[in-house]
LUMGULUM-156611 format. One record per residue (C-alpha): x negated, y negated, z negated; residue in three letters. Coordinates in steps of 0.5 Angstrom, whole numbers, plus 500, padded with zeros to 3 digits. Layout:
BEGIN
XYZAla
...
END
This chain:
BEGIN
685414679Met
684417673Ser
681425672Val
681426680Tyr
674429682Asn
670427675Leu
668434676Asn
664432681Ala
660428676Ile
660432670Phe
661439674Arg
656438680Pro
654444684Lys
648439688Ser
645433686Val
641428689Ala
637423685Ile
636416689Ile
630412688Gly
626418685Ala
619417684Ser
612421682Ser
611414677Lys
610417670Glu
615414665Ala
619411671Ser
627412671Val
627415678Gly
621420674Asn
624421669Thr
632423672Val
629427676Leu
624431671Lys
632432666Asn
635434671Val
630440673Arg
627441666Asn
634442663Asp
636448667Gly
641445672Phe
642451676Pro
645448683Gly
641445688His
637438687Ile
634434692Phe
630427691Ala
631421696Val
626416697Asn
622415704Pro
616414700Lys
615423699Tyr
617429703Asp
617433696Glu
617431689Leu
617436683Glu
618442687Gly
625439690His
625436697Pro
625429698Cys
629425704Phe
628418706Pro
636417706Ser
642421702Ile
645421709Gly
639426712Glu
640431706Ile
643438710Pro
648439705Glu
654436702Arg
652433695Ile
657433689Asp
653427684Leu
648422686Ala
644418681Ile
642411684Ile
636409680Cys
634403684Thr
634396684Pro
641392683Ala
640389690Ala
639396694Thr
646398690Val
651397695Pro
648399701Asp
647406697Leu
654407695Ile
655406703Arg
651411705Gln
653416700Cys
661415702Gly
659416709Glu
655423707Ala
662425703Gly
658424696Val
664425691Arg
661423685Gly
656417683Ile
652415677Ile
649408678Ile
644407672Leu
641400675Ser
641394671Ala
642387673Gly
650387675Phe
655383671Arg
651383664Glu
647378668Ile
652373670Gly
654371676Ala
649374681Glu
650381679Gly
658380678Lys
657379686Lys
653385687Leu
658389682Glu
664386687Glu
660388692Asp
660395690Ile
667396688Ala
669392696Lys
665398699Val
668404694Ala
674401696Ala
672404703Lys
672412701Phe
678415697Arg
676419691Gly
669417690Leu
668416683Arg
663412680Ile
660412672Val
656405670Gly
652401672Pro
647400667Asn
648405664Cys
643410661Leu
647417664Gly
651422663Val
649429659Met
654436660Ala
650441656Thr
655447658His
654445665Ser
646444663Ala
646438667Leu
643431664Asn
643426669Ala
640420664Ser
633417663Phe
634420656Ala
628423653Ala
632429652Ala
638432652Ala
642435645Pro
644441644Asp
651444646Lys
657443642Gly
664442641Lys
664434640Val
664429646Ala
661422645Phe
663416649Ile
659409649Ser
659403651Gln
652402649Ser
646405651Gly
642404646Ala
646406641Leu
646413645Cys
639414644Thr
639413636Ala
645418636Val
641423640Leu
634422636Asp
639423630Trp
642429633Ala
635433634Phe
634432627Gln
640434624Glu
642440629Gln
648437632Ile
651439638Gly
655435644Phe
659438649Ser
659431653Tyr
655424652Phe
656419656Val
654412657Ser
659408660Val
656402662Gly
660396666Asn
665401667Met
667399675Leu
669405676Asp
670410670Val
673408664Asp
674410657Leu
682413658Gly
678417665Asp
674420661Leu
679422655Ile
683425660Asp
677429662Tyr
675431656Phe
682433653Ala
683438659Asn
676441657Asp
675448654Pro
669445650Trp
670439647Thr
675439640Glu
673432639Ser
671425641Ile
667420638Leu
668413641Leu
663407641Tyr
668401644Val
666394645Glu
672392649Ser
677396653Val
680395660Lys
687398663Glu
690398656Ala
696403657Arg
691408660Lys
687408654Phe
693408649Met
696414653Ser
689417654Ala
688417646Cys
695418644Arg
695424649Ser
688427646Phe
689426638Ala
696430639Arg
692436637Asn
684433636Lys
680427633Pro
678422636Ile
673417632Ile
671410633Val
667405632Tyr
669398634Lys
664393635Ala
665385634Gly
670386629Arg
669378627Phe
670376635Ala
675369635Lys
680369640Ser
679365646Ala
685362646Gln
688356641Ala
693359637Ala
699355638Ala
704358632Ser
703361625His
703368629Thr
697367634Gly
693364628Ala
694371624Met
693376630Ala
686375630Gly
682380636Val
679385631Asp
687386627Ser
689387634Val
684393636Tyr
685396629Gln
693396630Ala
692400637Ala
688405634Phe
692406629Asp
698407634Arg
695412638Ala
692416632Gly
684414633Ile
680414625Val
676408625Arg
669407622Val
666400620Asn
659402619Glu
654405624Ile
652409620Ser
659412619Asp
659415626Ile
653420625Phe
657422618Asp
663424623Cys
659427627Thr
657431623Ala
664434620Leu
667434627Leu
661438629Ala
663443624Arg
670444628Arg
675445621Lys
680440620Leu
684439613Pro
691441613Arg
691435608Gly
686430603Gly
687434597Arg
679435595Leu
676440590Ala
669437587Ile
664444586Val
658442582Thr
653444578Asn
652437574Ala
657433571Gly
654426573Gly
655427581Pro
661430580Gly
664424576Val
661420581Met
664423588Ala
670423584Thr
669416583Asp
668415590Ser
674419592Leu
679415588Leu
676409590Ala
678410597Arg
685413595Asn
684420596Gly
686426592Glu
683430587Leu
686437588Ala
689439581Glu
688446580Ile
692452580Ser
694455573Asp
692462577Ser
685458579Thr
684456572Arg
685463569Glu
681466574Gln
674461573Leu
675462565Asn
675469567Ala
667469568Phe
665461567Leu
662459561Pro
666456556Ser
663450556Ala
665450564Trp
669442565Ser
676447565His
678442571Gly
677438578Asn
671437579Pro
669443577Ile
663443574Asp
659450573Ile
653447568Leu
646447570Gly
644453569Asp
649456575Ala
646461579Asp
648462586Pro
653469584Glu
656464580Arg
657458585Leu
659463590Ala
665467586Lys
667459584Thr
668457591Met
671463593Glu
677462588Ile
677455589Val
678456597Gln
683460596Ala
687455591Asp
694453596Pro
692447592Asn
686446595Val
684443602Asp
677442603Ala
670444598Ile
665438596Leu
661443593Val
655438590Val
648441587Phe
643437583Ser
636440583Pro
634443575Gln
629447573Ala
632453572Met
637452580Ser
635456586Gln
637450591Pro
635455598Thr
639461594Ala
645457593Ala
645453599Ala
645461603Gln
650462598Ala
655457600Val
653459608Val
656465606Glu
663463603Val
664458609Ser
664464613Lys
670467610Lys
674461610Thr
677455615Thr
678450610Lys
673445611Pro
667446606Ile
662440604Leu
655439602Thr
650434598Ser
644438596Trp
641432593Met
634430592Gly
629431597Gly
622436598Lys
626442593Ala
633441597Thr
630442604His
630448606Glu
637448603Gly
639443608Val
636446614Thr
640453612Leu
647449613Phe
645444619Asn
643451622Ala
650454619Ala
654448622Lys
655446614Ile
656438614Pro
651435609Thr
650430606Tyr
644427602Arg
649423596Ala
656425594Pro
658418596Glu
657420604Glu
660426604Ala
666423601Val
666417605Lys
666422611Ala
671427609Phe
676421607Met
676418615Tyr
677427617Leu
683426612Val
685419615Ser
686423622Phe
690428619Val
695422615Arg
695417621Thr
698424626His
703426620Asp
706419620Val
706418628Leu
710425628Tyr
715422623Glu
721423625Thr
725416625Pro
732416622Arg
736413629Asp
738405627Ile
743404632Pro
741397635Val
746397640Gly
747390645Phe
754388644Thr
751383650Leu
749385657Glu
741384659Arg
744380665Ser
747374660Arg
740375656Met
737373662His
741367664Thr
740365658Ile
733365659Phe
732363666Glu
736356663Ser
730355658Leu
724356662Leu
727351667Gly
725346661Glu
720341662Ala
715344655Ser
712351655Asp
714350647Thr
721351646Leu
724346641Ser
727350634Glu
734349638Ile
731353643Gln
728358641Ser
734360636Lys
738360642Thr
734366645Leu
733370638Leu
741369637Asp
742372645Ala
739378642Tyr
743378635Glu
738376631Ile
741372626Pro
739365626Val
741358622Ala
743355627Lys
740347628Pro
743342631Leu
740336634Leu
741329632Ala
738323637Arg
738318631Asp
740317623Ala
748316625Asp
748322629Glu
745326623Ala
749323618Val
755326622Val
753332624Leu
751334616Ala
759332614Lys
760336620Arg
756342617Ile
757341610Gly
752338604Phe
747340603Pro
743340609Val
735342612Ala
732336617Met
727338621Lys
722335626Leu
723337633Val
717336637Ser
714341643Pro
707337640Gln
707339633Ile
706347630Thr
706347623His
712341621Lys
711341614Thr
704339616Asp
706332618Val
712332614Gly
716334618Gly
720338613Val
727335608Glu
731340605Leu
737340600Gly
739333602Val
745332599Pro
749326601Thr
750321607Glu
745316604Glu
739321603Lys
740323610Val
739316613Arg
733316608Lys
730324610Ala
731322618Phe
727315617Glu
722318612Arg
721324617Ile
720320624Val
715315620His
711320618Ser
710324625Ala
709317628Lys
703315622Ser
700322624Phe
700321631Ser
702314634Pro
704317641Asp
708323638Ile
714325643Arg
720326637Ile
726329641Asp
730328635Gly
731331628Ile
735337627Ser
740338621Val
742345619Gln
746348614Arg
741348607Met
741357605Ile
739359598Ser
732363598His
735366591Ala
735371591Pro
730372597Gly
723373600Val
720369605Glu
718372610Leu
715371617Ile
715375623Ile
713374630Gly
709376636Ala
704374640Arg
701376647Arg
694379646Asp
689379652Pro
687387652Val
694390649Phe
698385652Gly
704383646Pro
704385639Val
709384633Leu
706381627Met
710382620Val
709379614Gly
709374607Ala
712367610Gly
713360608Gly
708355608Thr
702360605Ser
703365611Ala
697362613Glu
693362606Leu
695370604Phe
696374610Arg
699379608Asp
701381615Thr
701388619Ala
702389626Leu
704393631Glu
705394639Leu
711394641Pro
716398642Pro
717400635Val
722405632Asn
725405626Glu
719410623Arg
714404625Leu
718399623Ala
718401616Arg
711403617Arg
709396618Met
713394612Leu
711399606Glu
704396609Ser
705390605Leu
703388599Arg
709385598Ile
713391599Trp
714392591Pro
717386592Leu
722387598Leu
724394595Lys
726390588Gly
720389584Tyr
721390575Arg
729391576Gly
730385581Gly
735386588Pro
731389593Gly
732386600Ile
736389606Asp
731393608Ile
735396614Asp
737389617Lys
730387616Leu
728394620Ile
733392625Glu
730385627Ile
724388628Leu
727393633Ile
730387637Arg
724383637Met
721389640Ser
726389646Tyr
726381647Leu
717381647Val
718387652Ala
724384657Asp
720377657Phe
713377659Pro
713369660Glu
713369651Ile
706368649Lys
707367643Glu
714368638Leu
714366631Asp
720366626Ile
717362619Asn
720362614Pro
726369615Leu
729369610Leu
731376607Ala
736378602Thr
740384599Pro
746382604His
742381611Gly
736377614Val
737370617Val
731366621Ala
731359618Leu
725356622Asp
722359629Ala
718357636Arg
717360642Val
711359646Val
712360653Leu
706362660Asp
710360667Arg
704363671Thr
707370669Val
712368674Arg
708366680Leu
705374680Asn
711376677Pro
708384674Pro
712390675Arg
717391669Arg
714393662Phe
707392665Ala
705387660His
706392654Leu
700397652Ala
706403651Ile
712404656Arg
718403652Pro
724408652Tyr
726408660Pro
734406659Glu
733406666Glu
734413667Phe
740414663Val
745417668Arg
753420667Pro
753427670Ala
760433670Thr
759439670Met
763444674Ser
768445668Asp
770437669Gly
766436662Thr
763430662Pro
755429659Cys
750424660Thr
744425662Ile
738421658Arg
730421655Pro
729424648Ile
728419643Lys
724421638Pro
730420633Glu
733426637Asp
729431634Glu
734434629Pro
739434634Thr
733438638Trp
732443634Arg
739445632Lys
740446640Phe
734450640His
736454634Ala
742455637Gly
740459643Cys
739466643Ser
732470643Gln
734471651Lys
735464652Thr
729462648Leu
725468652Trp
727465659Phe
724458657Arg
719459652Phe
715466655Arg
714468648Ser
719470642Phe
721464638Val
722466630Lys
723458628Glu
724452631Ile
719447627Thr
718440627His
710440630Asp
715444635Met
719439636Ala
714434636Thr
711436643Arg
717434646Phe
720429642Cys
715424641Phe
712423648Ile
709418652Asp
714416658Tyr
709414663Asp
706421663Arg
712426662Glu
720426661Leu
724430657Thr
731429658Phe
737432655Val
744433657Ala
748431651Glu
756432650Ile
760428645Glu
764434640Gln
768432634Asp
767425635Gly
759427634Gln
753427641Pro
751435641Lys
745437646Ile
746442650Val
741442655Gly
734440656Val
729439662Ala
721437662Asn
717433666Ile
710434665Met
705430670Ala
698431669Asp
694424668Ala
693423676Asp
701424676Arg
699429682Val
702436679Asp
708436674Ala
710442670Glu
717443670Phe
722447665Ala
729446663Val
733451658Ile
741451658Ile
744452652Gly
748459652Asp
755456651Ala
754452656His
750456662Gln
754458669Gly
757450669Leu
752448674Gly
748444668Leu
741447670Gly
742445678Ser
744438676Ile
738438671Leu
734440676Thr
735436681Asp
735429677Tyr
727432675Cys
725433682Leu
728426684Glu
724423679Ile
718426681Cys
719424687Cys
720417685Asp
714417681Trp
709420687Gly
708428684Ile
706432690Lys
707439687Thr
712442682Val
710447678Leu
715452674Ala
714459671Glu
720463669Thr
722470667Ser
724476673Pro
731477670Asp
732470670Asn
737470676Gln
741464675Arg
735460675Met
731464681Leu
737462685Ala
736455683Ile
729455685Phe
730459692Gln
735454694Glu
731448693Arg
725451697Gly
721453691Phe
716458694Lys
716464688Leu
711468687Asp
712475683Ser
706479685Lys
701475679Ser
704477674Ser
708483672Ser
713479667Asp
713472670Ala
715469677Val
711462679Leu
715457683Cys
711452687Arg
715446691Lys
711441695Asp
714434695Leu
714430701Lys
END
């Protein structure tokens, strides 16, 4: 449903409070007063059969008896009454409902049944949106709406706060009043029967008053919608999240190394990283980050200059910065010369910039003006310690004046109590973030830097490592179907490696021996020495039961190894099922590194990929990295770079590094594998031996969940992020006979995308972007090359020229979150205009819009772009040239 009808909740023209009351301190009375006292400009009605009038507003027995249609109904009555009230609201044409009542699924089975009843009733009324139940309510400051039972509403601001905890909302509100922090919206979501986190993030993304979001999250539902909404918002604006329940244990027992190591919280962290969300780990950090976000300034990087009137606090701030992997700005020679010109000779001559304890406000202001102009400085922290000759309030006013002249973030720490109180008040009034201690300021700053860095990493252009499957997907599915036909949900090593081999993941192929004689025959065929391993669906870690013998050199020792493995397994469990012993070539580990790579299906986010230090100590050291599929080269490399063993992989102290590119390719292939088969519950390769010459899976284990087949989902529904839509690749031919391929764009296409646009004339670029384009930048390219395939598509038309692919045309479909409307745009390179390519791309995009259920396609072009106007007219677009003198608005309603 997403943002549909959410205006009825956040920008209503009329409000009805169901359960309004004259009883002081009751929820119904508090809500009615809040709506009235905060200056809501629309019509206010009370609903309660006991009264004719309340607080100066008419009161009706039921919502159906109110003489006008109500946008928003706020329900304050007991839980048992809510299902029927939802019916009444639906019949009365209400579009938005906030259920403040508690007593639903949070109390158990009875409450859960009531919630299910509400959902059934609401489903009968198309477009009815519900916040709650069991919530504090909603505040929309710029609409003067306080639809909550909170004590008071916050000031207007630019930060939207969304919380799954009503109690935390009241704490944040109380703090906000003290610190004079404003919010654009304040939402307690409760049980999220309908409106959820993804809906709200999408709504606030298009809200002119919201420049950042702060989330308190306990759980996520509809992971793909949540991820899409967050990734879209975080393109340009920060999201900060506090996730409760960091140490909750998985409800399902793990059957593999991967399952044991990919805990619930670590998966949430991987999802937040992938979405560009910055996570804070302490509740107090929520307040610090709110203060910083509310100031509306983001640093371009992480280089911090520390200006202080006391050496000790400056060192404290520096220690805190470096401990958090922050970067102390290296001030330029020019800045140092300017500071030398007026500062006392005893100043620190470096960063932190100690301007000494006798510094007056003028010295502080001049120092800040010079430092903020330094191109090596991204932000300034001013640390002030009150001393006998200092003027803390006047110094604070000096900082306020400098902050008005710079776009760089300025943070302050006015240390002390009574002496610095007035200065802190000045900062709060001027919207300058201020902190009691330098460490708090540094911590908040580093969270902001984390957003900038995460954003930059996510939109780094990956290299195009070709991962072309030479095997047809149909054959892979045939192999998988045969494995599904086996009795056990846990595939044997032989079966698991058969699946990996189909995806061209190198494996040490095992052969199954049923007895010692057969083991000898196989060992002689393979060649000594060999590795021998227990094959049993009941054993996850074979080494734990003595089920592995390595480097077996002779026939006689093969027989003895076979007997030892069987005896050891039987000693562990007399009833153990032994299918045999696998025999495979013994592969030397030197020079090489043992890794574990795998995948696990998380109940919230679906498949999660893992890579880390492997072997028998994998779970001991837990040096792992997680990522949500699909992954490309950049994401796979980032996983490896985050490991503590990364220096070892590159080559440590002159030792040979492993084949990094091959390892990256294996991670990408694993991503394909778990995307293709939702039946894979857990998969691990441990160890995966990585050497300078390649990688090979020495052991593997796959655990299946056949219940997925009982209710097969739509393709890729099990993934939190939509993979590359290969089904949209198709051939085409231009009117001069030139063949081309129409396909969705990839992040790897950024260099060729930029080259294509750089080769277009200014007239062509004007037709497409409606402005003169001086330079095709990376930031511009990321908007079109790094996309969410669930919401938008950028198509490239590609030809082959001199043996290399070349983009000759680009088309974009940008749908809204509800897939109701879509914007369309197309650009054709100058050399290929007039060859029908614009028509080919337009027709294809309209076809996809129809498949997506888009109702209206909108486009805009120049009045002198005759070719495009003709294409639109031929396809039934309605053209409007009266609304603008330099643009033609084009609209097509689809059936």
